[in-house]
C-alpha positions as CSV (number, residue, x, y, z in Angstrom):
1,M,-7.3,9.0,16.4
2,K,-8.1,11.1,13.4
3,H,-11.0,9.8,11.4
4,I,-10.5,10.8,7.8
5,L,-12.6,10.5,4.6
6,P,-10.5,10.6,1.5
7,K,-13.0,12.5,-0.4
8,E,-12.5,15.4,2.0
9,L,-8.7,15.8,1.3
10,S,-6.7,16.9,-1.6
11,I,-5.1,14.2,-3.6
12,P,-1.5,15.1,-2.2
13,E,-2.9,14.7,1.2
14,V,-4.3,11.3,0.4
15,Q,-1.0,10.3,-1.1
16,R,0.9,11.4,1.9
17,L,-1.3,9.5,4.2
18,L,-0.9,6.3,2.1
19,Q,2.8,6.6,1.8
20,G,3.2,7.3,5.6
21,G,1.0,4.5,6.9
22,I,1.9,1.8,4.3
23,G,5.5,0.9,4.5
24,P,8.3,0.0,4.3
25,R,7.5,-0.6,0.8
26,P,9.8,-2.7,-1.6
27,I,11.2,-0.7,-4.7
28,A,10.8,-2.1,-8.1
29,L,13.4,-0.6,-10.4
30,V,11.6,-1.2,-13.7
31,S,13.4,-1.2,-17.1
32,T,11.2,-1.0,-20.3
33,I,11.9,-0.3,-23.8
34,S,9.9,1.7,-26.4
35,K,8.8,0.2,-29.8
36,N,11.6,2.3,-31.2
37,G,14.2,0.8,-29.0
38,A,14.6,3.6,-26.5
39,N,15.4,2.5,-22.9
40,N,13.5,3.7,-19.8
41,L,14.3,3.0,-16.2
42,T,12.1,4.0,-13.3
43,P,11.6,2.9,-9.6
44,F,8.2,2.3,-8.3
45,S,7.4,1.7,-4.5
46,F,3.9,0.5,-5.1
47,F,5.1,-3.0,-5.8
48,N,4.9,-6.5,-4.4
49,V,4.8,-10.2,-5.3
50,F,1.4,-12.0,-5.4
51,G,2.1,-15.6,-6.2
52,A,4.6,-18.3,-7.2
53,N,2.7,-20.6,-9.6
54,P,3.2,-18.9,-11.9
55,P,5.5,-16.3,-10.3
56,V,3.4,-13.1,-10.5
57,I,4.4,-9.6,-9.5
58,A,2.6,-6.3,-9.7
59,F,3.6,-2.6,-9.6
60,S,1.8,0.7,-10.2
61,P,2.9,3.1,-13.0
62,S,0.4,5.4,-11.7
63,R,-0.6,8.8,-13.5
64,R,1.5,11.8,-12.7
65,G,0.0,13.7,-9.8
66,R,0.3,17.2,-11.2
67,D,-1.5,16.7,-14.6
68,G,-2.7,13.1,-14.8
69,S,-0.5,12.2,-17.8
70,L,0.7,8.6,-18.3
71,K,4.4,7.7,-17.5
72,D,6.8,6.3,-20.0
73,T,6.8,2.9,-18.2
74,Y,3.1,2.6,-18.7
75,L,3.3,3.6,-22.4
76,N,6.2,1.2,-23.1
77,L,4.4,-1.6,-21.3
78,I,1.3,-1.1,-23.6
79,E,3.4,-1.2,-26.6
80,T,5.9,-4.0,-25.9
81,K,4.3,-6.1,-23.0
82,E,7.7,-6.7,-21.4
83,C,9.9,-5.4,-18.6
84,V,12.6,-6.2,-16.1
85,V,12.1,-5.6,-12.5
86,N,15.3,-5.2,-10.5
87,S,15.6,-5.0,-6.7
88,V,17.1,-2.0,-5.1
89,T,20.0,-2.3,-2.6
90,Y,21.6,0.4,-0.4
91,S,24.6,0.6,-2.5
92,M,22.6,2.0,-5.4
93,V,19.9,4.0,-3.7
94,E,21.2,7.4,-4.7
95,Q,21.3,6.4,-8.3
96,I,17.8,5.1,-8.1
97,S,16.6,8.4,-6.8
98,L,18.1,10.1,-9.7
99,A,16.4,7.7,-12.0
100,S,13.1,8.7,-10.6
101,T,13.5,12.2,-12.1
102,E,10.7,12.9,-14.6
103,Y,12.9,13.4,-17.8
104,E,11.4,14.0,-21.1
105,Y,10.1,11.0,-23.0
106,G,12.8,9.1,-24.7
107,I,15.6,10.2,-22.3
108,D,17.6,7.1,-21.2
109,E,17.7,6.9,-17.4
110,F,20.4,4.4,-17.5
111,I,22.7,7.2,-18.9
112,K,21.3,9.8,-16.4
113,S,21.7,7.6,-13.3
114,G,25.0,6.0,-14.3
115,L,23.6,2.4,-13.9
116,T,24.8,-0.2,-16.4
117,P,22.3,-1.8,-18.9
118,I,23.0,-5.5,-19.7
119,D,21.1,-7.7,-22.1
120,S,18.2,-9.9,-21.0
121,D,17.7,-13.5,-22.2
122,L,14.1,-13.7,-23.0
123,V,12.8,-10.1,-23.1
124,K,14.0,-7.0,-24.8
125,P,14.3,-4.5,-21.9
126,K,17.7,-4.3,-20.3
127,R,18.7,-5.6,-16.9
128,V,20.6,-3.4,-14.3
129,K,24.0,-4.8,-13.8
130,E,24.3,-3.3,-10.3
131,S,21.1,-5.0,-8.9
132,P,21.8,-8.6,-7.5
133,F,18.3,-9.6,-8.1
134,Q,16.7,-9.3,-11.4
135,M,13.5,-10.6,-12.9
136,E,12.7,-10.6,-16.6
137,C,8.9,-10.3,-17.0
138,R,6.0,-10.4,-19.4
139,L,2.9,-8.3,-19.0
140,L,-0.2,-10.4,-18.1
141,E,-2.7,-7.5,-17.6
142,I,-2.7,-3.8,-16.8
143,R,-5.7,-2.3,-15.0
144,S,-6.5,1.4,-14.8
145,F,-8.4,3.0,-11.9
146,G,-9.3,6.6,-12.9
147,E,-7.9,9.2,-15.3
148,G,-7.0,12.0,-13.0
149,G,-3.8,12.8,-11.4
150,A,-2.3,10.0,-9.2
151,S,-4.8,7.6,-10.4
152,A,-3.7,3.9,-10.2
153,N,-2.5,1.7,-13.1
154,I,-1.6,-1.7,-12.0
155,A,0.8,-3.7,-14.1
156,I,0.4,-7.4,-13.4
157,C,3.5,-9.5,-14.7
158,E,4.7,-13.0,-14.9
159,V,8.5,-13.6,-14.1
160,V,9.9,-15.6,-16.9
161,K,13.5,-15.7,-15.7
162,F,15.4,-14.9,-12.5
163,H,18.9,-13.7,-12.2
164,V,20.3,-13.9,-8.7
165,A,23.8,-13.2,-7.4
166,E,25.2,-16.4,-5.9
167,D,26.7,-14.8,-2.8
168,L,23.2,-13.6,-1.6
169,F,22.4,-17.1,-0.5
170,V,22.9,-18.6,3.0
171,N,21.8,-22.2,3.4
172,G,19.6,-21.9,0.3
173,V,17.9,-18.7,1.5
174,I,18.6,-15.1,0.2
175,H,19.8,-13.5,3.5
176,P,18.7,-10.0,4.3
177,D,22.2,-8.9,5.2
178,R,23.5,-10.2,1.9
179,I,21.1,-8.5,-0.4
180,D,20.9,-5.2,1.8
181,L,17.5,-4.0,0.3
182,V,16.1,-0.6,0.8
183,A,12.5,0.4,1.0
184,R,10.4,3.6,0.7
185,M,8.7,5.2,3.7
186,S,7.0,8.7,3.5
187,A,8.4,11.9,2.1
188,D,12.1,11.6,1.7
189,F,12.5,8.7,4.1
190,Y,13.9,5.3,3.1
191,C,14.5,2.1,5.2
192,R,17.5,-0.1,5.1
193,A,16.5,-3.8,5.5
194,S,19.6,-5.4,7.0
195,G,21.7,-5.4,10.2
196,D,19.9,-4.4,13.4
197,A,16.7,-3.8,11.4
198,I,16.3,-7.5,10.8
199,F,14.7,-10.0,13.3
200,E,13.1,-13.3,13.0
201,V,9.6,-14.5,13.9
202,E,8.9,-18.1,14.0
203,K,6.1,-19.0,11.5
204,P,3.2,-21.1,12.8
205,I,2.8,-23.1,9.6
206,A,4.0,-26.5,10.7
207,K,2.3,-26.3,14.1
208,K,-0.7,-25.0,15.8
209,G,-0.1,-22.6,18.7
210,I,-2.4,-22.7,21.7
211,G,-3.6,-19.1,20.9
212,Y,-3.8,-16.0,23.0
213,D,-7.2,-17.1,24.5
214,Q,-5.5,-20.1,26.2
215,L,-2.9,-18.1,28.0
216,P,-3.1,-18.1,31.8
217,E,-4.9,-14.8,33.0
218,F,-2.0,-13.7,35.2
219,M,0.2,-13.7,32.2
220,K,-2.2,-11.5,30.3
221,Q,-2.5,-9.1,33.2
222,S,1.4,-8.8,33.6
223,F,2.8,-5.3,33.4
224,V,6.1,-6.9,32.2
225,F,5.0,-8.9,29.2
226,S,4.4,-6.9,26.0
227,A,1.7,-7.8,23.5
228,N,4.5,-9.2,21.3
229,N,5.7,-11.3,24.2
230,L,2.2,-12.8,24.7
231,G,1.9,-13.6,21.1
232,K,5.2,-15.4,21.2
233,F,4.0,-17.4,24.2
234,A,0.7,-18.1,22.5
235,N,2.7,-19.7,19.6
236,K,3.6,-22.6,21.8
237,E,1.9,-25.9,20.9
238,K,1.5,-27.1,24.5
239,I,1.7,-25.5,28.0
240,P,4.2,-27.2,30.2
241,T,2.6,-29.1,33.0
242,E,3.0,-28.2,36.7
243,E,5.3,-31.3,37.3
244,E,7.5,-30.2,34.2
245,V,7.8,-26.6,35.8
246,N,8.6,-28.0,39.3
247,D,11.2,-30.4,37.8
248,F,12.8,-27.4,35.8
249,I,12.9,-25.1,39.0
250,Q,14.5,-27.8,41.1
251,K,17.1,-28.4,38.5
252,I,18.0,-24.6,38.4
253,K,18.1,-24.4,42.2
254,T,20.6,-27.4,42.5
255,E,22.8,-26.6,39.4
256,S,26.2,-25.4,40.2
257,F,27.0,-22.0,38.8
258,T,30.5,-20.3,38.7
259,E,31.1,-16.8,39.7
260,Y,27.5,-16.5,40.9
261,E,26.3,-13.8,43.2
262,I,23.1,-13.3,45.2
263,S,21.9,-9.7,45.3
264,E,19.5,-7.4,43.4
265,E,22.5,-5.7,42.0
266,A,23.7,-9.0,40.5
267,F,20.4,-9.7,39.1
268,N,20.4,-6.4,37.3
269,R,23.9,-7.1,36.1
270,Y,22.9,-10.5,34.7
271,Q,20.0,-8.8,33.0
272,R,22.2,-6.3,31.2
273,L,24.5,-9.3,30.2
274,G,21.5,-11.2,28.8
275,N,22.2,-14.1,31.2
276,Y,18.7,-15.2,31.9
277,K,19.7,-18.5,33.6
278,Y,21.7,-16.6,36.2
279,M,18.8,-14.1,36.5
280,L,16.5,-17.0,37.4
281,R,18.7,-18.6,39.9
282,C,19.2,-15.2,41.6
283,A,15.5,-14.5,41.6
284,L,14.8,-17.8,43.4
285,D,17.6,-17.4,45.9
286,L,16.7,-13.7,46.8
287,N,14.6,-13.1,49.8
288,L,12.0,-11.0,48.2
289,S,8.3,-10.1,48.7
290,S,5.7,-12.0,46.6
291,D,5.2,-9.1,44.3
292,K,8.9,-8.4,43.7
293,K,9.7,-12.1,43.3
294,K,7.0,-12.4,40.6
295,Y,8.3,-9.2,38.9
296,F,11.8,-10.6,38.8
297,L,10.7,-14.0,37.5
298,E,8.7,-12.1,34.8
299,L,11.7,-10.1,33.8
300,T,13.6,-13.3,33.5
301,A,11.0,-15.0,31.5
302,K,10.7,-12.0,29.1
303,L,14.5,-12.0,28.4
304,A,14.5,-15.7,27.8
305,L,11.6,-15.3,25.4
306,E,13.4,-12.6,23.5
307,K,16.4,-14.8,23.3
308,N,14.2,-17.4,21.7
309,D,14.3,-19.9,24.6
310,S,10.6,-20.3,24.8
311,D,10.6,-23.5,27.0
312,F,12.7,-21.7,29.6
313,A,10.5,-18.6,29.3
314,W,7.2,-20.6,29.7
315,K,8.3,-22.6,32.6
316,T,9.7,-19.5,34.3
317,A,6.5,-17.4,33.7
318,L,4.3,-20.3,34.9
319,F,6.3,-20.5,38.1
320,S,5.9,-16.8,38.6
321,G,2.2,-17.3,38.8
322,K,2.6,-19.0,42.1
323,F,3.4,-15.5,43.5
324,N,0.0,-13.9,42.6
């Protein structure tokens, strides 16, 4: 690894490291208004949520890197103490990029970007019609760290009203595919947070997993299970007993399967098809060496785990331990 002290780098080099290693970063499309009534619209990727009671978000209208000057968003926030933070979706990302242009003070980025301003209910800055998730905010505090180029200014805001498109919700939750957010990476790279990029990880809030330290050693030493696999195994509250494993295996051995074949080629085909149940039966029926039997069983357990059938995966993995 490279070991780097920020003080030994130029400011642009530090900036590139931060933007490359910290991401994807959500984008706050921030609308403000000057005391004279001039609109301003600018995206910021140094942005996140920090609490729900009250709802608090923060973003950084940092100083410009080239000369340390203050951005219009910062100046407007100091004057009016209000803003609207709009989420950025894939359908509007090119317009957002255009809005990031450093136009002269007082230029209306709504006009330049082609985005549509609509009135807010509780604050003066405009909302962005094209955004399906809008937050009217009041400034709680702004903290500054330095006066040089790229120095941080952190605007901490309370959300006083949400505006959310109804079609974003699935079972009461904003679904990633419906909102189709984009995020910033390094340089000119963005990330689209929907489709194949989305996956689920079960939260260990309502239960207490056994932990990595309680996993059987043969599972930790496996060349098949990844660190992610082991982490998912460790999220189980209780390791199945030997009796439960034996009953499970016996059930698989005696179950009647249609169009079932016993061969290594068939095992590989079942794996490609994602049929871990047939994989297990095939691994059990094949005449294999202990090492290969263990390998086939671990491949089966891995697929079951990745298909979120953790009970099947655990019992298969534990049975594989008999072939050490």
